[in-house]
MARFIKOL-689342 format. One line per 5 residues: number of its first residue (from 1); for each residue x, y, z of C-alpha. Coordinates in steps of 0.05 Angstrom, whole numbers. Layout:
N
NUM> X,Y,Z ~ ...
***
This chain:
380
1> -1772,1346,-458 ~ -1704,1312,-465 ~ -1696,1237,-461 ~ -1667,1244,-391 ~ -1662,1299,-340
6> -1594,1333,-332 ~ -1547,1313,-276 ~ -1523,1369,-231 ~ -1464,1344,-189 ~ -1436,1386,-132
11> -1386,1369,-77 ~ -1356,1401,-15 ~ -1385,1423,50 ~ -1460,1437,50 ~ -1454,1512,40
16> -1405,1502,-17 ~ -1450,1450,-49 ~ -1509,1498,-43 ~ -1470,1554,-76 ~ -1449,1510,-134
21> -1520,1486,-142 ~ -1547,1557,-142 ~ -1496,1580,-193 ~ -1507,1520,-240 ~ -1583,1524,-237
26> -1596,1598,-228 ~ -1640,1604,-289 ~ -1681,1543,-270 ~ -1690,1570,-199 ~ -1715,1637,-225
31> -1765,1602,-271 ~ -1788,1556,-215 ~ -1798,1615,-169 ~ -1839,1650,-221 ~ -1883,1589,-230
36> -1895,1578,-156 ~ -1903,1651,-140 ~ -1962,1651,-188 ~ -1990,1587,-158 ~ -1982,1615,-87
41> -2020,1677,-109 ~ -2074,1646,-152 ~ -2087,1580,-115 ~ -2070,1598,-43 ~ -2083,1673,-40
46> -2012,1690,-17 ~ -1981,1757,-34 ~ -1906,1770,-42 ~ -1901,1794,30 ~ -1933,1730,55
51> -1886,1687,14 ~ -1826,1725,40 ~ -1848,1721,112 ~ -1864,1647,111 ~ -1801,1631,71
56> -1759,1665,125 ~ -1794,1625,178 ~ -1781,1559,143 ~ -1708,1577,134 ~ -1705,1588,209
61> -1739,1520,219 ~ -1684,1489,176 ~ -1631,1518,223 ~ -1661,1480,281 ~ -1682,1417,244
66> -1619,1404,203 ~ -1563,1456,199 ~ -1536,1422,136 ~ -1601,1437,100 ~ -1598,1510,124
71> -1526,1515,99 ~ -1546,1489,30 ~ -1602,1540,27 ~ -1554,1596,45 ~ -1504,1574,-7
76> -1558,1566,-60 ~ -1583,1636,-46 ~ -1512,1663,-55 ~ -1500,1624,-118 ~ -1566,1639,-152
81> -1574,1711,-130 ~ -1641,1695,-98 ~ -1665,1710,-28 ~ -1658,1653,22 ~ -1729,1670,42
86> -1754,1654,-28 ~ -1716,1588,-27 ~ -1747,1572,40 ~ -1815,1584,9 ~ -1799,1539,-51
91> -1780,1482,-4 ~ -1845,1493,33 ~ -1889,1494,-29 ~ -1930,1435,-4 ~ -1946,1472,61
96> -1959,1539,27 ~ -2006,1507,-24 ~ -2039,1451,13 ~ -2044,1485,81 ~ -2091,1535,48
101> -2137,1488,12 ~ -2103,1473,-55 ~ -2113,1400,-74 ~ -2080,1374,-137 ~ -2023,1324,-142
106> -2011,1249,-143 ~ -1957,1195,-142 ~ -1950,1120,-138 ~ -1893,1088,-98 ~ -1873,1015,-89
111> -1819,972,-58 ~ -1801,898,-67 ~ -1762,860,-14 ~ -1700,820,-34 ~ -1735,754,-16
116> -1780,767,-76 ~ -1731,794,-128 ~ -1691,754,-179 ~ -1622,776,-154 ~ -1638,786,-80
121> -1634,862,-85 ~ -1682,912,-54 ~ -1721,952,-106 ~ -1756,1019,-95 ~ -1794,1060,-147
126> -1841,1117,-159 ~ -1880,1155,-212 ~ -1881,1229,-194 ~ -1945,1261,-218 ~ -1946,1337,-220
131> -1955,1396,-266 ~ -1919,1383,-332 ~ -1887,1452,-336 ~ -1842,1433,-278 ~ -1806,1380,-320
136> -1761,1432,-351 ~ -1736,1457,-284 ~ -1727,1389,-253 ~ -1661,1351,-253 ~ -1620,1298,-217
141> -1580,1328,-160 ~ -1518,1291,-138 ~ -1483,1315,-75 ~ -1418,1289,-45 ~ -1392,1314,22
146> -1319,1313,44 ~ -1328,1243,75 ~ -1351,1216,7 ~ -1423,1207,28 ~ -1465,1214,-35
151> -1538,1230,-47 ~ -1574,1226,-114 ~ -1644,1256,-116 ~ -1695,1280,-166 ~ -1702,1354,-150
156> -1742,1414,-172 ~ -1699,1476,-181 ~ -1690,1513,-115 ~ -1708,1452,-75 ~ -1664,1398,-43
161> -1697,1331,-51 ~ -1753,1286,-76 ~ -1746,1212,-89 ~ -1674,1187,-87 ~ -1621,1144,-55
166> -1554,1151,-20 ~ -1488,1115,-17 ~ -1509,1079,47 ~ -1561,1042,6 ~ -1621,1079,34
171> -1676,1101,-13 ~ -1735,1149,-5 ~ -1800,1158,-44 ~ -1856,1207,-29 ~ -1931,1213,-41
176> -1978,1270,-27 ~ -2029,1261,29 ~ -2077,1314,51 ~ -2117,1315,116 ~ -2157,1363,159
181> -2096,1368,204 ~ -2058,1407,151 ~ -2063,1479,173 ~ -1995,1507,153 ~ -1958,1548,205
186> -1896,1531,244 ~ -1862,1464,234 ~ -1816,1424,188 ~ -1836,1426,114 ~ -1846,1360,78
191> -1788,1370,30 ~ -1740,1383,88 ~ -1762,1316,116 ~ -1745,1282,50 ~ -1675,1313,48
196> -1666,1297,122 ~ -1681,1224,108 ~ -1635,1222,48 ~ -1579,1252,91 ~ -1587,1193,140
201> -1536,1137,137 ~ -1580,1085,170 ~ -1654,1067,170 ~ -1659,1084,244 ~ -1630,1153,233
206> -1678,1165,175 ~ -1736,1148,222 ~ -1711,1200,271 ~ -1711,1253,216 ~ -1785,1238,201
211> -1822,1217,264 ~ -1803,1256,327 ~ -1809,1324,294 ~ -1864,1377,289 ~ -1898,1365,222
216> -1947,1415,193 ~ -1971,1378,132 ~ -1990,1307,115 ~ -1948,1264,69 ~ -1927,1193,55
221> -1854,1172,57 ~ -1832,1103,35 ~ -1763,1080,57 ~ -1723,1019,37 ~ -1651,999,43
226> -1599,950,19 ~ -1604,913,84 ~ -1669,884,57 ~ -1723,923,94 ~ -1778,971,71
231> -1828,1012,110 ~ -1881,1063,94 ~ -1898,1121,140 ~ -1963,1158,132 ~ -1947,1224,165
236> -1993,1279,189 ~ -1986,1334,242 ~ -1980,1300,310 ~ -1996,1229,285 ~ -1968,1176,239
241> -1978,1104,218 ~ -1931,1049,197 ~ -1944,1001,139 ~ -1901,940,122 ~ -1896,898,59
246> -1945,842,45 ~ -1920,782,5 ~ -1856,821,-6 ~ -1889,882,-38 ~ -1905,951,-10
251> -1947,1001,-50 ~ -1978,1068,-36 ~ -2015,1124,-72 ~ -2050,1186,-46 ~ -2098,1166,9
256> -2087,1142,80 ~ -2090,1066,88 ~ -2086,1064,164 ~ -2140,1086,212 ~ -2114,1152,240
261> -2153,1206,278 ~ -2162,1251,218 ~ -2205,1265,157 ~ -2172,1245,91 ~ -2183,1301,41
266> -2154,1264,-20 ~ -2186,1195,-14 ~ -2247,1213,-56 ~ -2214,1260,-105 ~ -2144,1238,-123
271> -2145,1203,-190 ~ -2153,1127,-180 ~ -2116,1130,-114 ~ -2162,1076,-85 ~ -2138,1025,-136
276> -2067,1044,-154 ~ -2035,1007,-95 ~ -2075,943,-108 ~ -2061,949,-182 ~ -1986,949,-167
281> -1993,887,-124 ~ -2035,851,-176 ~ -1986,865,-232 ~ -1926,843,-190 ~ -1958,783,-156
286> -1936,728,-205 ~ -1863,749,-206 ~ -1863,764,-131 ~ -1891,695,-116 ~ -1834,664,-157
291> -1781,710,-126 ~ -1765,734,-196 ~ -1781,809,-195 ~ -1731,848,-237 ~ -1725,922,-251
296> -1758,910,-318 ~ -1820,884,-282 ~ -1822,948,-241 ~ -1816,989,-304 ~ -1874,951,-334
301> -1917,969,-274 ~ -1898,1043,-278 ~ -1917,1043,-352 ~ -1986,1013,-337 ~ -2039,1056,-371
306> -2101,1020,-347 ~ -2157,1071,-336 ~ -2123,1121,-382 ~ -2110,1178,-372 ~ -2111,1169,-296
311> -2072,1104,-287 ~ -2006,1090,-254 ~ -1975,1120,-317 ~ -2015,1185,-316 ~ -2028,1228,-377
316> -2055,1300,-377 ~ -2131,1299,-378 ~ -2155,1342,-437 ~ -2221,1354,-400 ~ -2185,1391,-344
321> -2167,1465,-347 ~ -2095,1473,-371 ~ -2070,1501,-304 ~ -2099,1440,-267 ~ -2071,1385,-312
326> -2026,1334,-278 ~ -1986,1278,-309 ~ -1928,1232,-293 ~ -1871,1281,-298 ~ -1815,1231,-281
331> -1811,1157,-266 ~ -1756,1130,-220 ~ -1732,1059,-205 ~ -1677,1045,-155 ~ -1635,983,-140
336> -1611,998,-70 ~ -1559,943,-68 ~ -1527,964,-133 ~ -1535,1038,-116 ~ -1567,1048,-184
341> -1623,1095,-205 ~ -1662,1092,-271 ~ -1704,1151,-292 ~ -1751,1166,-350 ~ -1789,1230,-367
346> -1863,1223,-369 ~ -1903,1190,-393 ~ -1854,1133,-381 ~ -1893,1089,-429 ~ -1865,1132,-486
351> -1793,1142,-463 ~ -1732,1100,-447 ~ -1702,1098,-377 ~ -1631,1121,-366 ~ -1586,1089,-314
356> -1542,1126,-265 ~ -1494,1091,-218 ~ -1473,1126,-154 ~ -1401,1106,-159 ~ -1391,1141,-226
361> -1433,1204,-216 ~ -1371,1248,-207 ~ -1330,1218,-263 ~ -1310,1269,-315 ~ -1359,1269,-374
366> -1403,1216,-344 ~ -1464,1198,-386 ~ -1520,1150,-368 ~ -1535,1085,-402 ~ -1602,1076,-436
371> -1646,1017,-414 ~ -1718,994,-420 ~ -1736,1021,-489 ~ -1806,1051,-492 ~ -1869,1016,-513
376> -1908,1040,-574 ~ -1946,1103,-553 ~ -2020,1091,-545 ~ -2071,1123,-590 ~ -2123,1154,-544
***
């Protein structure tokens, strides 16, 4: 793995951006499709015809939910030489896997309000835990439309969003949740919701992209903005809950914290999910109480290896079958006031973070700065 993921920067209308993205990442898209096609078959029992049929349906859902997302999928298909149906399936990988019983992923997200940070900025962060082979087909996607509106997001090849921020100062993080309401079928895939929120220029518009829509899978979305607010939505088909910061800190992992009319299917099985949110709050409590939280403090939390290998900084478990191993693939920290994103490959304890600033993403030959040098790797 490289010391930082590559930046793929595209600009124009949404179809043009999709076509550039498809052309620039065609090899990565093909590899990602191969990986997920095998997972769909082996872990969800889906054949190629099923994948094609559902992918087409999710593309049609995109047309109704957000035509800009559909246009990017169309362009990406043209640029990469792939079927738009296959790209629809990639962006619905959560629904195609988890709606059929597959149960393996994790993440830890957190936000700190400006009243508790050293410089009065809003901070948002996440460790993305997933299968390590996806690291090589994951990159930072920067998009800029004709109005100058810019989005920077961690993205798996063939997909449109994960955690990220936009030039309006809005940031998004995501965590897997699984419930007995997750049946697959017709509705807006989770990764479309993430892109929809990142395309929003205000917090209120982001809420409208997440809440009054037909959802078909559970998921957690944490939003924060440069205006100084943060909110966490635990989403499930037909129901949702709202969580707000306590003592300036918001934290979430992979189980439902609110009392919703559902059965949580990850609460007992996701690695350390019951303690990761409280661990975040415990580690940040002294600095938060003094209103002195800095990005370096967030990095220290994301590098926390307590309960190795299943801590906030997650390592592959050698006792698990190779195909089932999950680790922190990338770690992201965002300063929403500065429009800055730091990112490190996993495990972040062993890698530096690199800094990207939204206002220079499209400068010729732009390279990131290196910050937060790694700690000494642990001997385990």
